[in-house]
LUMKE-694989 format. One record per residue (C-alpha): residue in one letter; x, y, z; residue number from 1. Coordinates in steps of 0.2 Angstrom, whole numbers, padded with zeros to 4 digits. Example, Ala and Ser with C-alpha at 12.3 -4.5 7.8 and 13.67 -1.06 7.14 Angstrom:
2
{type: A X: 0062 Y: -0022 Z: 0039 seq: 1} $
{type: S X: 0068 Y: -0005 Z: 0036 seq: 2} $
END
This chain:
76
{type: M X: 0630 Y: -0359 Z: 0367 seq: 1} $
{type: H X: 0617 Y: -0370 Z: 0360 seq: 2} $
{type: D X: 0612 Y: -0386 Z: 0367 seq: 3} $
{type: G X: 0607 Y: -0394 Z: 0351 seq: 4} $
{type: N X: 0588 Y: -0393 Z: 0356 seq: 5} $
{type: G X: 0586 Y: -0375 Z: 0351 seq: 6} $
{type: G X: 0589 Y: -0369 Z: 0369 seq: 7} $
{type: E X: 0604 Y: -0359 Z: 0375 seq: 8} $
{type: H X: 0615 Y: -0362 Z: 0390 seq: 9} $
{type: R X: 0624 Y: -0348 Z: 0398 seq: 10} $
{type: Q X: 0640 Y: -0351 Z: 0408 seq: 11} $
{type: I X: 0642 Y: -0341 Z: 0424 seq: 12} $
{type: T X: 0659 Y: -0337 Z: 0430 seq: 13} $
{type: K X: 0662 Y: -0333 Z: 0448 seq: 14} $
{type: V X: 0678 Y: -0323 Z: 0451 seq: 15} $
{type: E X: 0683 Y: -0323 Z: 0469 seq: 16} $
{type: F X: 0696 Y: -0310 Z: 0474 seq: 17} $
{type: R X: 0704 Y: -0311 Z: 0491 seq: 18} $
{type: Y X: 0715 Y: -0298 Z: 0499 seq: 19} $
{type: P X: 0732 Y: -0304 Z: 0506 seq: 20} $
{type: L X: 0732 Y: -0305 Z: 0525 seq: 21} $
{type: L X: 0749 Y: -0297 Z: 0526 seq: 22} $
{type: A X: 0743 Y: -0282 Z: 0516 seq: 23} $
{type: I X: 0728 Y: -0280 Z: 0528 seq: 24} $
{type: L X: 0739 Y: -0282 Z: 0543 seq: 25} $
{type: L X: 0752 Y: -0269 Z: 0536 seq: 26} $
{type: L X: 0738 Y: -0256 Z: 0533 seq: 27} $
{type: A X: 0731 Y: -0259 Z: 0550 seq: 28} $
{type: A X: 0748 Y: -0256 Z: 0558 seq: 29} $
{type: I X: 0751 Y: -0240 Z: 0548 seq: 30} $
{type: F X: 0733 Y: -0234 Z: 0553 seq: 31} $
{type: A X: 0736 Y: -0237 Z: 0571 seq: 32} $
{type: F X: 0753 Y: -0229 Z: 0571 seq: 33} $
{type: T X: 0747 Y: -0214 Z: 0561 seq: 34} $
{type: S X: 0732 Y: -0212 Z: 0572 seq: 35} $
{type: F X: 0743 Y: -0212 Z: 0588 seq: 36} $
{type: A X: 0755 Y: -0199 Z: 0580 seq: 37} $
{type: V X: 0741 Y: -0187 Z: 0574 seq: 38} $
{type: G X: 0729 Y: -0189 Z: 0589 seq: 39} $
{type: Y X: 0738 Y: -0193 Z: 0605 seq: 40} $
{type: D X: 0757 Y: -0190 Z: 0604 seq: 41} $
{type: Q X: 0763 Y: -0178 Z: 0616 seq: 42} $
{type: G X: 0782 Y: -0181 Z: 0613 seq: 43} $
{type: Q X: 0783 Y: -0200 Z: 0616 seq: 44} $
{type: L X: 0788 Y: -0204 Z: 0598 seq: 45} $
{type: L X: 0802 Y: -0192 Z: 0596 seq: 46} $
{type: S X: 0808 Y: -0193 Z: 0614 seq: 47} $
{type: M X: 0819 Y: -0208 Z: 0609 seq: 48} $
{type: V X: 0829 Y: -0196 Z: 0598 seq: 49} $
{type: F X: 0827 Y: -0179 Z: 0606 seq: 50} $
{type: G X: 0825 Y: -0184 Z: 0624 seq: 51} $
{type: D X: 0816 Y: -0172 Z: 0636 seq: 52} $
{type: Q X: 0816 Y: -0159 Z: 0623 seq: 53} $
{type: A X: 0803 Y: -0168 Z: 0613 seq: 54} $
{type: Y X: 0791 Y: -0167 Z: 0628 seq: 55} $
{type: K X: 0794 Y: -0148 Z: 0630 seq: 56} $
{type: E X: 0793 Y: -0144 Z: 0612 seq: 57} $
{type: N X: 0779 Y: -0156 Z: 0607 seq: 58} $
{type: F X: 0786 Y: -0157 Z: 0589 seq: 59} $
{type: L X: 0773 Y: -0169 Z: 0582 seq: 60} $
{type: H X: 0759 Y: -0161 Z: 0591 seq: 61} $
{type: E X: 0763 Y: -0144 Z: 0583 seq: 62} $
{type: L X: 0765 Y: -0152 Z: 0566 seq: 63} $
{type: F X: 0748 Y: -0160 Z: 0567 seq: 64} $
{type: H X: 0739 Y: -0147 Z: 0577 seq: 65} $
{type: D X: 0727 Y: -0141 Z: 0564 seq: 66} $
{type: T X: 0724 Y: -0159 Z: 0558 seq: 67} $
{type: R X: 0719 Y: -0164 Z: 0576 seq: 68} $
{type: H X: 0706 Y: -0150 Z: 0577 seq: 69} $
{type: A X: 0699 Y: -0155 Z: 0560 seq: 70} $
{type: L X: 0698 Y: -0173 Z: 0565 seq: 71} $
{type: G X: 0690 Y: -0169 Z: 0582 seq: 72} $
{type: F X: 0704 Y: -0174 Z: 0593 seq: 73} $
{type: P X: 0705 Y: -0164 Z: 0609 seq: 74} $
{type: C X: 0722 Y: -0156 Z: 0612 seq: 75} $
{type: H X: 0720 Y: -0141 Z: 0623 seq: 76} $
END
């Protein structure tokens, strides 16, 4: 753009992007649930469905066993 006096004016456009609060809360909840399931569950989550058998078999513990070691969670 020219100002008529031989100089140029430049327009600066500032774009502000905000993340929706609901999306952040949903991702935080998914992260917390997944962290518990992978790192700490010893039958608690599936005990609602399988009862005491979930504690004996540790279904999720066995499913995520190698992942636990890779992430540094203690499990033995």
